[in-house]
N, C-alpha and C positions, 0 to 999 in steps of 0.2 A: 193701807197705802202710805198714810203719814208715818206709821211706825217704821216702814221700810226706809223712808227718807231719813228719819231720825237715826235709825240703826247705822246706816252707812256714814253718817256724819259723826256719829259717836265712835265708831270702830276703825274707820279708815282715815288715818292721819293725813296722807297725801291728798286724798279727795277733799278733806275738810279744808286744807289750806288753799286749794284751788277754788273751792266753792266761796270761800270768805273773800279772796281777791276778786273774783267775779262779781260778787254781790256788791261790794263797795264801789268798784270801778264803773259798773253799769248804772248805778244810781247817779253817780257823777256825770256819766255820759248824757243822761236824759236832762240833767240840769243844763248842760251845755246846749243840747239840741233845742229845747224850748227857748232858751235865751237867744240863740242865733237866729232861729226862724222869726221870732217876734222882732228882733232888732232889724232884720232884713226888711220886713214889712214896714216898720216905722221909718226906716231910712229912705225908702223908695215909694212906699204907698202903692206898690204894685204886687199882685199875686204872681206875676211872671218873675219877679225878683226871688220869690220864695222858691219857685221851681228852679231858677238858676242856682240858688244856694244848694239845693238838693243835688242837682247835676254836679256842682263842683265838689260835693262830698262823695258822689258815686263813682265819677270818672277816674279818680286816682286809685280807688279801691279795685276798679277793673284792671287798671294798668299793673297794680302791685300783685294781683292774684297769681299770675304764672310764675313770677319771680318768687313770691312767697312759698308756693307749692314746692318748687325745687329746693329752696333753702330748707324748708321743714323736713324734706326727705334726705337732706345731707347732714345737717348740723344738729347739735343738742337742742331739742325743741324747747326745753325749759329756758335756756339762755336766750333763745330767739324771743320768746314771750316776754322776758324781763327787759330786753332791749327795746321791744315795742312799747312797753309800759313807760319806760323812762323818756323815750322820744315824745310820746303823746302827752306826757306831763309837761314838757317844755312848751310844746305848741299850745296846749290848753291854756297855760298861763299867759301866753303871748296874746290871746284874745282880748285881754285888757286894753291893748293898744287901740281897739276899735272904739273905745270910749272917748278917745282924744282925736284919732284920725278916722272919721267916719267915711271911709272910702270903701266902695263896693268891691273893687279889686282885692283889697286886703282882706275883706270878709271872705271872699271866694278862695283866696290863697290859703288862709289859715284853715278853713274848713277842708280844703283838699289835702293839706299836709297831715291833719289829724286822721282822716280816713285812709291815707296811704299806708299808714303803719298798722291799721286794724286787722287786715287779713293774716299778718304774721302772728298775731295773738289769737284771733278767733279760731282759725283753722288749726293752729297749734294745740289749742285747748281740745279740740275734737280729736286730733291725732293721737294725743297722749291718754285719752280716756281709757282705752283698753289696757294701758300700762299701769294705771293707778286704780283700776277696778277689776275684780276677779270676774270670771265668766258669769257667775251667778249674780254679781252686782251690776253688771254692765247695763241692763235695761233700766234698773232703778237709777243708777248714776246718770244715764243719758236723760231720763225723764225729769230728774231733779235738776240737772243742769239747765235744760231748756225751760222748765217751769220757773226756775229762779230768774232767768232772763226776762221772762214775761212778767213776773211779779215786780221786779225792779223797774220794768217799763211803766207798770201801773203806779208804783210808788214814787219813782223818780220823776215822772212827767207831772204828777199831781203836785208834788213838793216843789218841783222846778218851776211850775207855773205860778204857784202861790208865793214862793220866795222871790221870784224874779219881780212879780208885781209889788211885793212888799219892800224888798231890800235892793232891787236893782240888778243890773247885769253883772257887775263886777263880782258880787258874791257867787254867782253861778259859775263863773270862769275859775275862780280860785278853788271852789269845791271840786270842780271836775279835775284840776291839776293834782290836788291832794289825793284824790281818789285813785289815780294811776300810781303814785308813789306807794300807797298802801298796798295795791295789787302786786306791784313788783316785789315788795318785801314778802308778801304771802307765797308767791311762786318760788322765791328764793329759798324759802324754808322747806320746800318739798325735797324728799330724799329718794335716791334710786338712779336708775340708768334711763336716760331719756333721749339717747341717740337712736335713730332708726335702725331696723335690722340691716346688717351687712348684706351686700348683694345690690339691694335697691339704693342703698346709701353711697356705696363706694363707686366713684365715678372719676374718670379722667378729667383734667382741667379743660374747660371750654365745651363741655358736653351738655350745657344746661338746656339748650333748645331741644336736643334729642331726648333729654329726660322728660321734658314737658310733653313731647310728642308720645312718649311712652305711656304717660298717664292717660292720654287721649285714647291711645289704641286699647288700653285695658278697658276703659269705659265703653268704647264701641263694641268690644267683644262680649260684653255683659249686657244684654237687653234690659235687664231689670235695673241695673245701676244707671244706665243711661236714661231709662224711663223716669226714675226717681229724679234724676237732674232736670228732665224736661217738665216735671211737675213744678219745680221752682220757676222755670221760665213761664209756664202758664199762669201761675199766681202773680208773677211780676207784671203781667200785662195790665192788671187792675191794681195790684198792690203798689206799684210805683206811683200811680196817680194819687193813692191815698196819703202819701208823704206830703203832697201839696194840699190835697183836699182838706185834711184835718185842720191845717192851719187856716184855710179860707172858711171852713165851717165855724170854727171857733171865733175868729176875729170878725169875719164879715157876715155870714149867713145868720148866726145867733147873736152877734155883737157882744161877746163876753170877754174879748181881750186875751191876754196871755192865759188867764185862768181858764177860759173856754177851751183853749187848745189843750190845756192840761187835763181837763175833764174828759174830753174825748179820747185822748191818748190813754188816760187812766183806765177808762172802761174797756178799751181795746186790750189793754194789758191784763185786766181781770178775766176777760174772756179767754185769752191765751193760757192763763194760769189754770183755769177750770178745764180747758181742753187738754192741757199737759197732764193734769191729774187723771182725767178720764182715759187718756192714752196710756198712761202707766197701768192703770187698772185692767183695761181691756187687753193690752199688748202682752201681758205675761202668759195668757192661755190662748192667745189667738192664732189660728192656723193660717197658713199662707193664703189659701183662697179667700178666707174671710177677711183677711187683711186687705186684699185688693178690692173687694166689694166695698169695704168700709171707706177706702179712699175715695171711690167714685161718689158715694152718697155725701160724704163730708165736703168735698169740693162743690157739689151742686148747692148744698145748703149755705155754704160760705158765700157764694156769689149772690144767692137769692137774698140773704139777709143784708148784704152790702147794698143791693138795689133799694131795698125797703128803708134802710138807714138814710139813703140819699134824698128821700121824698118826705121824711118826717117833718112836721111843722114845729115840733118842740125839741129842745136840746136834750131833754130827759129821755123822750121816747127814742130819739136818734142813739143815744148812749146804750140803751137797751139792745138795739138791733146790731150795733157795731160790736157789742160784746158777744152776742150769739154768733155773728160771723166769725169772730176770732176763736170761739170754742171749737168750731169745725177745723179751723186752721191749726190750733194747737194740738188736736187730736192727730191730724195727718202728719204734723211735723215730727211728733214723738215716734210714731210708728215707722216713718220713713228713715229717720236718723238711725234708729235701732238697727233697721235692715242694713244700712250702709256700714255701720260699726261691726256688724256680725260678719260681713262677707268681704270687705276690703282688707287686703293684707297690709301689715304694718308699714312696710317700706314705700307704699303707694298712697298712704292715707293723706299725707300733706298735699300731694297733687290732685287727688280726687276731691277732697273737701274744698280746696281752693278753686278748682274748676267749677264745681257745683255752685259755689257762691259767686264766682265771676260771671257765669251764664246768667244767673238771676239778676245780678246787679247790671249787667249790659241791657237786659230787657227793661229793668227798672228805670234805667237812664232814658230810654226812649219814652216810656210811659210818663215819667215825670216831665220830660220836656214837652210832650204833646199836651199833658194836662195844664202845665203852666202857660203855654201858648193859647190853649183853647179857652183859658180863664179870662182872656182879653175879649172873647167874642160871646162865649156860652156861660151860663150860670153854673156855679159849682154843683147844683143838684143834677143838671143835665149831664155833666161830666161824670158824676158819681154813678149814675144809672148805667152808662156805657161801661165804665170800669167794672162794675159788678157783673154785667153780662159777659164780659171778656174772661174774668176769673171763673165764672161758672162753666164757661165753655170747655175749660180744662177736663172737666168730668166726662165730657163726651169723648174726647181723644183717648183718655185712660181707659174708659170702658171698651172703646173699639179695639184697642191694643190687647186688652185682656181677652175679649171674645175671639180675636184673631189668633190667639195662642202664643203671642209674642212675649208675654210677661211670665216666663218660667223662672222658678227659683234656682239660682246657681248653687252648686255644692259648696260646702264650707271651704274656704280657702285654706291651702296648706303651704308649708315652707317650699315645697317643690315647685308649686305653681309660681310663687314669688320669685324664686330663682330662675324659673323659665322666662318670666316677664322681664326681670332685670338683666338677663343675659343678652338682651338686644343691644346693649352698649358695652364695649370692651372696658373692663376696669383697668385701673392704673397698674 
């Protein structure tokens, strides 16, 4: 497993550059997240404010999703990713203003601007992966990309919590801005053609809405693709609440301050890394039917461990169960993303990946808002139990769809299929 990761990094120059940019920028992201969430709680003293910050981060990402999908399927994806990095670098540095002007509206505005640019980069990275990795490398590249995201979550949140507690908020914001500049330079060093395939990319001016609908029609016509998107929705019913709960558990329930938030997020990241490695190992030889059953079991275990995490009396016991919960999610995520990469045509990847992300973010928004509001009435533990049950319920819906014969494997997509889909809009 590890040798496969090392091999692609050693021999694939473009993937190595993308991976380096991802690693550095995501560590910086988590420095920012810990600092912003801790600052929000200290500015207001309310768990509801933490939920409001998370909503301010997710809502712009939802709004940007459809636009990002169309842009990524029209333009050079490499250039779009670089532009996203540079914009985020400026906004990340502007967070320093919060140290002088401690206004909650400014906190929300900067958080929103930072997240608005994210779908252009994140979905762009997914869309170009089959371009920079061969067919034989694709599963390994996907597993390493996701595992790296979770490893940086573990490292970044731990270091972010410790460094914020030690050096203050300014350091976290500067580090985040510098990480985006590094990422832009790494993406710039990639070589090759990163424009989408013609047909899906060639569009007459003003046809953006139709292009977005085109992506939705494609997903609706492929039950498996739609089912995978709905898995993200199911996870988000409880996963959104976690964005608020981890801060409350670290700061309030276990009274550990920013370091406590970092400890919980770090263990969640470790669990995801282990799940990603497991997903890489199992996915290479896994048949389609086994894949579907694995998703059912993993989702159920994820929700169950989330419930147990919520009732643990010790932060260390809670860290163990949140890690186990995330092992199950990491496994699922690698398997599902590989399935999408294998079947979605190049000219539609931008729209499909942004739509999947937008659907999940929209439900996360509701979940975070509900958790933030509920925190004024109910304990964090009670909210966590409900969130875990909601996430686990996704396993029931997926199992039902599989038993009903709705989750059939689509044939490998061809250029003819892509041209058929893209033909719904008259090119210039």
